[in-house]
PLY file of the C-alpha trace (Angstrom):
ply
format ascii 1.0
element vertex 485
property float x
property float y
property float z
element edge 484
property int vertex1
property int vertex2
end_header
2.07 28.94 7.77
0.80 32.33 7.41
-2.61 32.93 6.39
-1.49 34.69 3.00
0.97 32.28 2.32
-1.42 29.38 2.61
-4.23 31.54 0.72
-1.43 32.43 -2.36
-0.70 28.46 -2.58
-4.69 27.02 -2.42
-4.80 26.59 -6.36
-6.79 23.84 -6.97
-10.72 23.59 -6.83
-12.47 20.95 -4.58
-13.32 18.61 -7.53
-9.29 18.48 -8.22
-8.70 17.68 -4.76
-11.69 15.27 -4.68
-10.50 13.64 -8.27
-6.98 12.96 -7.06
-8.52 11.71 -3.95
-10.09 8.71 -6.19
-6.58 7.86 -7.35
-6.28 5.98 -3.33
-9.68 3.92 -4.34
-8.27 3.15 -7.82
-4.67 1.94 -6.16
-6.71 -0.12 -3.29
-9.18 -1.60 -5.67
-6.49 -3.30 -7.23
-3.86 -3.79 -4.03
-6.18 -5.03 -2.06
-7.62 -7.40 -4.36
-4.02 -8.90 -5.12
-3.48 -9.17 -1.02
-6.62 -10.87 -0.25
-6.31 -13.75 -2.65
-2.90 -14.24 -4.07
-0.81 -16.01 -1.08
-3.83 -17.98 -0.61
-4.67 -18.74 -4.43
-0.94 -20.42 -4.71
-0.94 -22.26 -1.37
-4.53 -23.45 -0.53
-6.34 -23.70 -4.09
-3.44 -24.50 -6.47
-1.73 -26.60 -3.40
2.27 -25.06 -4.65
4.26 -26.40 -1.62
4.56 -23.62 1.20
8.04 -23.75 0.87
7.93 -22.89 -2.75
5.87 -20.00 -2.04
7.34 -18.76 0.68
10.74 -19.03 -1.67
9.16 -17.06 -4.65
8.19 -14.00 -2.39
12.06 -14.29 -0.82
13.24 -13.47 -4.33
10.84 -11.59 -5.36
12.03 -9.31 -2.32
15.67 -9.37 -3.63
13.65 -7.74 -7.04
11.49 -5.47 -5.19
14.84 -4.10 -3.33
16.06 -2.63 -6.66
12.72 -1.96 -8.42
11.02 0.63 -7.12
14.20 2.56 -6.30
15.19 2.47 -9.88
12.12 3.54 -11.43
12.17 6.38 -9.04
15.70 7.05 -10.14
14.61 6.93 -13.45
11.66 9.21 -13.42
13.85 11.99 -12.10
16.54 10.50 -14.73
14.95 10.70 -17.85
13.04 13.45 -19.91
10.60 11.71 -22.31
9.82 13.43 -25.69
6.13 14.70 -23.93
8.24 16.09 -21.11
10.44 18.38 -23.92
7.72 18.82 -26.47
4.39 19.72 -23.86
5.97 20.19 -20.52
4.02 17.43 -19.20
5.99 14.86 -16.99
4.28 12.57 -14.96
0.81 12.10 -16.28
2.27 10.06 -19.71
3.71 7.68 -17.09
0.71 7.24 -14.79
-1.59 5.79 -17.86
1.40 3.42 -18.82
1.27 2.63 -15.38
-2.53 2.11 -14.99
-2.64 0.10 -18.03
0.18 -2.37 -17.50
-0.54 -2.77 -13.99
-4.26 -4.32 -14.54
-3.03 -5.93 -17.69
-0.01 -8.27 -15.54
-3.08 -8.64 -12.71
-5.10 -10.81 -14.29
-1.98 -13.27 -15.74
-1.23 -14.23 -11.92
-3.99 -16.22 -11.72
-3.73 -17.49 -15.50
-1.63 -20.71 -13.95
-2.18 -23.53 -17.08
-4.86 -25.72 -15.65
-2.66 -28.62 -16.79
-0.21 -27.94 -14.28
-2.44 -28.30 -11.01
-5.61 -30.32 -10.17
-4.56 -32.92 -7.73
-1.38 -33.35 -5.22
0.36 -35.74 -8.44
-0.17 -33.29 -11.06
1.51 -30.18 -8.77
4.24 -32.41 -7.81
5.01 -32.54 -11.27
4.51 -29.15 -12.31
5.69 -27.13 -8.82
8.54 -25.64 -10.46
6.50 -24.62 -13.56
4.08 -23.16 -11.32
7.07 -22.01 -9.27
8.45 -19.92 -12.21
4.79 -18.94 -13.19
4.00 -17.47 -9.97
7.68 -15.62 -9.06
7.43 -14.01 -12.89
3.74 -12.34 -12.86
4.82 -11.03 -9.29
7.62 -9.19 -10.50
5.54 -7.63 -13.40
2.95 -6.70 -11.04
5.36 -5.06 -9.20
7.01 -2.99 -11.86
3.99 -1.77 -13.28
2.74 -1.02 -10.04
6.00 1.04 -9.29
5.64 3.33 -12.56
2.09 3.76 -11.11
2.57 4.79 -8.08
5.72 6.64 -7.73
4.15 9.08 -10.69
0.98 9.72 -8.89
2.59 10.19 -5.70
5.49 12.21 -6.98
2.57 14.87 -8.24
1.35 15.47 -4.79
4.04 18.25 -3.67
4.10 19.76 -6.71
0.39 20.08 -7.20
-0.75 21.20 -3.44
1.36 22.50 -2.31
-0.46 23.87 0.99
-0.85 22.66 4.74
-4.39 22.62 4.52
-4.69 21.61 0.52
-2.69 18.65 1.59
-4.88 17.61 4.23
-8.07 18.49 2.65
-6.48 16.02 -0.67
-5.46 13.25 1.33
-8.31 13.36 3.63
-10.37 12.69 0.58
-7.95 9.71 -0.64
-8.22 8.14 2.92
-12.10 8.40 2.45
-12.00 7.13 -1.15
-8.90 4.51 -0.42
-11.55 2.95 2.36
-13.86 2.85 -0.36
-11.89 1.09 -2.72
-10.88 -1.71 0.32
-14.52 -2.24 0.84
-15.69 -2.80 -2.79
-12.59 -5.20 -3.51
-13.84 -6.89 0.09
-17.56 -6.92 -0.87
-17.26 -7.52 -5.27
-14.23 -9.65 -6.39
-15.03 -12.87 -3.65
-19.00 -12.94 -4.82
-17.52 -14.59 -8.11
-15.20 -16.74 -5.74
-15.80 -20.43 -5.58
-14.31 -21.78 -2.87
-11.47 -24.14 -4.11
-12.48 -23.41 -7.85
-9.21 -22.03 -9.48
-10.92 -20.86 -12.36
-13.19 -18.24 -10.84
-10.30 -16.62 -9.48
-9.64 -15.88 -13.07
-13.02 -14.25 -13.40
-12.71 -12.09 -10.45
-9.65 -10.61 -11.28
-11.27 -9.57 -14.81
-13.83 -7.85 -12.48
-11.23 -6.59 -11.10
-9.72 -5.38 -13.90
-12.84 -3.55 -14.99
-13.44 -1.87 -12.41
-10.04 -0.69 -12.24
-10.40 1.07 -15.76
-13.33 2.91 -14.00
-12.09 4.11 -11.36
-8.84 5.31 -12.97
-11.06 6.99 -15.55
-12.26 9.35 -12.47
-9.48 9.99 -11.27
-7.86 11.71 -14.42
-8.93 15.44 -13.72
-7.06 14.94 -10.46
-4.07 13.79 -11.35
-3.47 15.51 -14.63
-0.94 18.19 -14.26
-2.49 21.47 -14.89
-1.16 24.40 -15.81
0.14 26.21 -12.49
1.93 22.89 -12.20
3.74 22.89 -15.71
4.23 26.99 -15.17
5.69 25.20 -11.97
7.75 22.97 -14.17
9.23 25.64 -16.73
10.30 28.47 -14.05
12.30 25.83 -11.97
13.92 24.57 -15.12
14.81 28.54 -16.38
15.69 28.95 -12.91
18.31 25.99 -12.80
16.66 24.40 -9.89
16.49 21.14 -11.66
19.80 19.72 -10.51
21.39 16.91 -12.58
20.30 13.61 -10.55
23.50 11.58 -9.03
23.97 8.32 -10.17
21.68 5.63 -8.84
24.20 4.14 -5.68
25.25 7.66 -4.74
21.14 8.59 -4.92
20.58 5.21 -3.08
22.99 6.80 -0.14
21.71 9.96 -0.37
18.14 9.03 0.41
18.65 6.17 2.91
21.57 8.28 4.57
18.49 11.24 5.78
17.45 9.70 8.99
13.80 11.61 9.21
12.90 9.93 5.27
14.57 5.90 6.86
12.50 6.69 10.34
8.84 7.76 8.62
9.65 5.18 5.95
10.43 2.25 8.97
6.41 3.54 10.30
5.22 3.32 7.01
6.19 -0.24 7.04
4.64 -0.66 10.13
1.60 0.00 9.16
1.44 -2.01 6.30
2.51 -5.27 8.13
-0.24 -4.29 10.78
-2.69 -3.55 8.35
-2.01 -5.74 5.74
-1.66 -8.30 7.40
-5.24 -8.56 8.71
-6.14 -8.53 4.84
-4.26 -11.49 3.97
-4.71 -13.56 6.50
-8.57 -12.73 5.97
-9.23 -15.59 4.14
-7.29 -18.35 6.14
-9.48 -16.71 9.19
-12.74 -17.41 7.85
-12.05 -20.31 5.93
-10.19 -21.83 9.27
-11.09 -19.79 12.23
-14.70 -19.33 11.58
-15.15 -22.37 9.12
-17.18 -19.77 6.72
-17.65 -19.49 3.29
-15.59 -16.74 1.14
-18.39 -14.20 1.27
-17.73 -13.97 4.95
-14.56 -12.24 4.34
-16.89 -8.94 3.14
-18.27 -8.63 6.85
-14.57 -8.62 8.72
-13.06 -6.24 6.39
-16.52 -4.57 6.19
-16.23 -3.90 9.86
-12.47 -2.45 9.95
-13.53 -0.40 6.86
-16.71 0.87 8.28
-14.64 1.70 11.45
-11.86 3.63 9.36
-14.73 5.59 7.19
-16.23 6.76 10.90
-12.82 7.52 12.14
-11.98 10.09 9.11
-13.75 12.88 9.96
-12.07 12.81 13.03
-8.65 12.92 11.72
-9.83 15.24 9.53
-10.59 17.47 12.85
-7.97 16.72 15.17
-5.41 17.47 12.80
-6.92 21.04 12.27
-7.34 21.21 16.02
-3.44 19.91 16.49
-1.58 21.31 13.96
0.98 18.60 14.09
1.87 15.95 11.60
4.21 14.07 13.71
1.62 14.27 16.89
-0.67 12.89 14.97
0.93 9.91 13.68
1.79 8.76 17.38
-1.87 8.89 18.54
-2.90 6.90 15.29
0.03 4.47 15.84
-0.96 4.09 19.72
-4.67 3.72 18.71
-3.24 0.90 16.43
-1.73 -0.96 18.36
-4.17 -1.38 21.38
-7.15 -2.55 19.44
-4.82 -5.03 17.51
-4.58 -6.69 21.32
-8.53 -7.98 21.81
-7.84 -9.33 17.72
-5.58 -11.81 19.70
-8.50 -13.40 21.04
-11.65 -13.13 18.94
-13.83 -16.51 18.84
-16.88 -15.93 16.66
-18.11 -13.52 13.63
-19.29 -10.97 15.75
-16.49 -10.58 17.97
-14.01 -10.34 14.99
-16.05 -8.02 13.40
-16.35 -5.36 16.93
-12.90 -5.80 17.12
-12.07 -4.83 13.52
-14.39 -1.64 13.48
-12.31 -0.23 16.15
-9.08 -1.63 15.00
-10.09 0.28 11.71
-9.70 3.34 13.38
-6.32 3.13 14.08
-6.27 2.28 10.26
-7.56 4.94 8.85
-5.25 7.53 11.15
-2.43 6.15 9.90
-3.88 6.19 6.31
-4.45 10.00 6.78
-1.66 11.06 8.37
1.02 8.66 5.85
1.16 11.53 2.90
1.76 14.68 4.84
4.14 12.90 6.86
6.05 11.90 4.20
5.95 15.48 2.16
6.50 17.13 5.43
9.71 15.10 4.73
10.52 15.75 1.14
9.88 19.55 1.82
12.75 19.30 5.02
14.59 17.48 2.11
13.95 20.28 -0.03
15.16 22.85 2.12
18.67 21.25 2.69
19.46 20.33 -0.73
18.02 23.13 -2.52
16.51 20.67 -5.36
13.03 18.58 -5.68
14.05 15.36 -6.52
11.15 12.84 -4.95
10.17 10.24 -7.15
13.48 9.56 -5.71
12.28 8.97 -1.84
8.77 7.82 -3.33
11.04 4.93 -5.28
12.19 3.96 -1.59
8.64 4.58 0.20
7.03 2.35 -2.19
10.14 -0.49 -1.60
9.01 -0.48 1.86
5.30 -1.10 0.98
5.87 -3.59 -1.54
8.49 -5.25 0.70
6.33 -5.33 3.45
3.96 -7.97 1.52
6.78 -9.99 1.11
7.53 -9.88 4.96
4.03 -10.84 4.95
3.72 -13.53 2.73
7.25 -15.21 4.89
5.66 -14.96 8.05
2.45 -16.40 6.79
4.89 -19.66 5.18
7.10 -19.69 8.32
4.66 -19.66 10.60
2.36 -22.49 8.55
6.00 -24.48 8.48
6.02 -24.16 12.56
2.69 -24.80 12.93
1.77 -27.36 11.02
-0.78 -26.44 8.66
-1.41 -28.79 5.41
-1.22 -26.74 2.20
-4.16 -27.65 0.20
-6.63 -28.52 2.58
-9.37 -26.00 1.47
-12.01 -26.68 4.58
-11.58 -26.68 8.16
-12.73 -30.41 7.66
-9.66 -31.18 5.71
-7.33 -29.59 7.57
-8.39 -31.38 10.78
-7.46 -34.48 9.02
-4.66 -33.10 7.24
-3.08 -31.64 10.47
-1.58 -33.80 13.23
-1.92 -31.24 15.75
-5.47 -28.82 14.71
-5.25 -26.31 17.50
-1.52 -25.37 16.95
-2.42 -25.03 13.35
-5.11 -22.81 13.95
-3.10 -20.84 16.43
-0.97 -20.17 13.90
-3.54 -18.39 12.09
-3.63 -16.15 14.99
0.05 -15.82 15.01
0.32 -14.01 11.68
-2.84 -12.41 11.90
-2.38 -10.50 14.95
0.44 -11.24 17.26
3.05 -10.80 15.40
2.06 -7.62 13.58
0.85 -6.48 17.29
4.74 -6.51 18.24
5.89 -5.10 14.74
3.39 -2.12 15.04
4.56 -1.46 18.89
8.12 -1.31 17.88
8.13 0.66 15.33
5.98 3.23 17.14
8.83 3.67 19.72
11.08 4.31 16.99
9.38 6.82 15.18
8.11 8.40 18.78
11.90 9.02 19.56
13.92 9.55 16.33
11.18 11.47 14.20
11.72 15.22 15.54
9.87 17.41 12.49
8.15 19.32 14.40
4.97 21.74 13.59
7.10 24.80 14.30
9.78 22.76 12.10
7.58 22.07 9.58
5.89 26.01 9.36
9.43 27.00 8.86
10.13 24.76 6.33
7.89 26.37 4.17
8.92 29.76 4.64
12.33 28.75 3.19
10.70 26.61 0.07
8.48 29.89 -0.55
12.10 31.97 -0.25
13.60 29.57 -2.55
11.33 29.25 -5.25
10.54 25.47 -4.74
0 1
1 2
2 3
3 4
4 5
5 6
6 7
7 8
8 9
9 10
10 11
11 12
12 13
13 14
14 15
15 16
16 17
17 18
18 19
19 20
20 21
21 22
22 23
23 24
24 25
25 26
26 27
27 28
28 29
29 30
30 31
31 32
32 33
33 34
34 35
35 36
36 37
37 38
38 39
39 40
40 41
41 42
42 43
43 44
44 45
45 46
46 47
47 48
48 49
49 50
50 51
51 52
52 53
53 54
54 55
55 56
56 57
57 58
58 59
59 60
60 61
61 62
62 63
63 64
64 65
65 66
66 67
67 68
68 69
69 70
70 71
71 72
72 73
73 74
74 75
75 76
76 77
77 78
78 79
79 80
80 81
81 82
82 83
83 84
84 85
85 86
86 87
87 88
88 89
89 90
90 91
91 92
92 93
93 94
94 95
95 96
96 97
97 98
98 99
99 100
100 101
101 102
102 103
103 104
104 105
105 106
106 107
107 108
108 109
109 110
110 111
111 112
112 113
113 114
114 115
115 116
116 117
117 118
118 119
119 120
120 121
121 122
122 123
123 124
124 125
125 126
126 127
127 128
128 129
129 130
130 131
131 132
132 133
133 134
134 135
135 136
136 137
137 138
138 139
139 140
140 141
141 142
142 143
143 144
144 145
145 146
146 147
147 148
148 149
149 150
150 151
151 152
152 153
153 154
154 155
155 156
156 157
157 158
158 159
159 160
160 161
161 162
162 163
163 164
164 165
165 166
166 167
167 168
168 169
169 170
170 171
171 172
172 173
173 174
174 175
175 176
176 177
177 178
178 179
179 180
180 181
181 182
182 183
183 184
184 185
185 186
186 187
187 188
188 189
189 190
190 191
191 192
192 193
193 194
194 195
195 196
196 197
197 198
198 199
199 200
200 201
201 202
202 203
203 204
204 205
205 206
206 207
207 208
208 209
209 210
210 211
211 212
212 213
213 214
214 215
215 216
216 217
217 218
218 219
219 220
220 221
221 222
222 223
223 224
224 225
225 226
226 227
227 228
228 229
229 230
230 231
231 232
232 233
233 234
234 235
235 236
236 237
237 238
238 239
239 240
240 241
241 242
242 243
243 244
244 245
245 246
246 247
247 248
248 249
249 250
250 251
251 252
252 253
253 254
254 255
255 256
256 257
257 258
258 259
259 260
260 261
261 262
262 263
263 264
264 265
265 266
266 267
267 268
268 269
269 270
270 271
271 272
272 273
273 274
274 275
275 276
276 277
277 278
278 279
279 280
280 281
281 282
282 283
283 284
284 285
285 286
286 287
287 288
288 289
289 290
290 291
291 292
292 293
293 294
294 295
295 296
296 297
297 298
298 299
299 300
300 301
301 302
302 303
303 304
304 305
305 306
306 307
307 308
308 309
309 310
310 311
311 312
312 313
313 314
314 315
315 316
316 317
317 318
318 319
319 320
320 321
321 322
322 323
323 324
324 325
325 326
326 327
327 328
328 329
329 330
330 331
331 332
332 333
333 334
334 335
335 336
336 337
337 338
338 339
339 340
340 341
341 342
342 343
343 344
344 345
345 346
346 347
347 348
348 349
349 350
350 351
351 352
352 353
353 354
354 355
355 356
356 357
357 358
358 359
359 360
360 361
361 362
362 363
363 364
364 365
365 366
366 367
367 368
368 369
369 370
370 371
371 372
372 373
373 374
374 375
375 376
376 377
377 378
378 379
379 380
380 381
381 382
382 383
383 384
384 385
385 386
386 387
387 388
388 389
389 390
390 391
391 392
392 393
393 394
394 395
395 396
396 397
397 398
398 399
399 400
400 401
401 402
402 403
403 404
404 405
405 406
406 407
407 408
408 409
409 410
410 411
411 412
412 413
413 414
414 415
415 416
416 417
417 418
418 419
419 420
420 421
421 422
422 423
423 424
424 425
425 426
426 427
427 428
428 429
429 430
430 431
431 432
432 433
433 434
434 435
435 436
436 437
437 438
438 439
439 440
440 441
441 442
442 443
443 444
444 445
445 446
446 447
447 448
448 449
449 450
450 451
451 452
452 453
453 454
454 455
455 456
456 457
457 458
458 459
459 460
460 461
461 462
462 463
463 464
464 465
465 466
466 467
467 468
468 469
469 470
470 471
471 472
472 473
473 474
474 475
475 476
476 477
477 478
478 479
479 480
480 481
481 482
482 483
483 484
């Protein structure tokens, strides 16, 4: 892109880019807390049989397969009164999504106390617990989709230049890491090992923090006048084309090779990074025989590595000026740093290895949005229209399905290695398990071995099939300017 073009589209102040970055602080504060505790809460604290916990996630994955793409399609299809009257398109949806998402999070932990407490009570009420688990998961996923799809769909419309996008996403990466750190540090402080009501307290703390973080993100996620003018101009020029039917839109999106490859690469990263978060309570409780508070040391080390790496990724992004190359480098680092985690033996080794692992996580985090935005620009050039909510809907599906995949992997591993649900300490697991060493090795399987394999396979797929080079990205920018989209 030429310097003149870059300056022309650079319309957002530093404060706006910083504020938009805080949407990651809000999002990670909630979603990380969800990932840390939900499966562990139902399997270990409540004592729901692992087969039922896994089945709930399988059914949830079927819901997820349609929920996120349908929400994305609806966001492009319908035009609400606030859009017709004021031209504002996405911000009201973000408010609705954020508020309902926060409310749905606490519902997950509000399992009626009369349904659990001992093995006999859980056995008598296991289907009620299963229904509550599945129902609240589906509500949570529906509301997060409304928030996520709209806040991400605003990105390519609001931030038009490459440097502007890198700057906004750089702040997003930093704040997202801070959100993860805070989520690992603060909510677990309110949890007492094995005491279910303390998880409700923890979730309420998460909601209070979430409200605050959402408020500071508002200046960045609102649609400013230049974006509203852009919407109006597109409409007047007939560039807001009619949205195809859901199934035709799905066929168009999923037949785009670049988009599918990018989404799979994102899926591999999500499985790799989030598997560690989801496994953290198992690592701390059973491999390290520690209290829940120790989780903050492990994840804090990983996120420290991520935070330190962000300035380096930002520097190399400008020097390399090729998002594809940066994605490959981040993928290689993520895979290589997974290997030592397989052999970590004590708290110090886990912290050291996770800090290096965090460098790869930071790289993936930093490059994800620019990669997808490059793909959406390429699609817009080919189709002569922007309907990014549809594509963000499918990207969200891959993100959410990674959580389902993680839960199924943990459940299947525990079944195969003899991990006993309901055991809340290493001592209890030793008494309940017929082969303690195998059960503990199972935790290493789902913490590091399986995600490392996935990271490697999908890195190869990305390297081979993602061919959107820096020259193609520059050419697309020129064409989009000519088209006025």
